[in-house]
N, C-alpha and C positions, 0 to 999 in steps of 0.2 A: 504494500500500500504506500502511495506517495502522498506526502503532505507538503504543502507550499506555505511558507511563512514570509509575509511582507513586512517591510520596515522602511522608515525614512519619511513617513508622512508627518504633517504638522501644520502649524500656522505660519504664514508668510505674507508679507505685504506685496501688493501688485508690483510687478517688475522684478521680483526676487526669483530665487531658484531653489529647487529641491531635487534630491536624487532618491528614487525609490529602488529598493532591492527586493528580490523574491528568490529565496533559497529553497531548494528541494531537500527533503529529509534524507534522501539518499541519492547517489549518483544515478543519472538517467542516461542510458545508452541507446534507447529506442525512441528518443524524442522526435516528434514530427514538427511541432511548432510551439512557441511560447508567446504570450502576449499580455497586454494590459488593457483592461476594460475599466470604465468608470460609470458610476450612477449618481446623478445629482438628485436632490430632493424633488419629488414630483415628476421625474423623468425616467425613461427606460434606460437600461444598461446599454452602453455603446462601446464599440471598439475604439481604443485610443491608438495603439500601435501593436504590431505583431512582427515576429521574426521566425523564419523557418530554419530547419536544420541546415539548409543550404545558404543561410545568411541573407535571404531575400527579406526585405522589410516592407511594411505597409503602414501608412499613417492616416489618421483622420485628417481631412482638409483643415480643420480648425486648429491643429497643432503642428502642421508642417512648418519647418523652419525654426520651431521653438523646442520641440521634444526630440530626443534621440533614444532609441532602444538599442540595447547591446546585450550580449550574452557571454558568459565565461563558462565554457564547456567543462573545464577542469573542476569547477566548483558547483556545476549545475545551478547556476544563478543567473537570473536575468535582471537587467537594470533599466530604469527609465529616468534619464536626465531631463528635467523640466526647467527651462529657462523662460524669462520674460513672462512669468505667470500672470494671469488675468483672473479677476473675480469669477468669471464664467468657468474657470477650471476647477472651481470648488466642487468636490464630489468625494465619494468613497471609491478608491481605486483598488481593483481586484486583479490579482495575478492569475493567469490561466496557462495550463500546459496540456498539450495533446500528446499522449504517449501510446505507442503501439505495444500492446501486451496480448499474448495468446492470439495473435493475428488480427486484432481489431483495435480500433481507436478508442481511447478512454480519456475523458475530460477530468482534469483536476483543477480545483479552485482554492485560492487562498481565502483567508477570513476577511480581508479587506483592510485598507489603511486610509484614514481620513486625511484629506488635503483641503485646507481652508485658505483661501486667498482673500485678504482684506483690501479694500480700496483706499 
């Protein structure tokens, strides 16, 4: 069983930066993709950024040029560097991993970390 633990959330003023980390409880060698989602109050969960095992990245239009996703395969950890934060970025951020086990895809989710951006 894989557990994902997020860290790095907090309160920051507009224009500031935060770096989120998501570490797996054990090394993952069959990872298909990892990503970050967020859910703001009253809104549905949305994809923020994703990265595949082949290092292909995908970003939401609203964060392009400001956020960067990266992965450290040795540590089975994915990061989200967030710069030039805006109040609209306020949300609970969730780490996601798609892992192939027993020949099928399995989704794993972290507990979420709160990011609050004040104006």
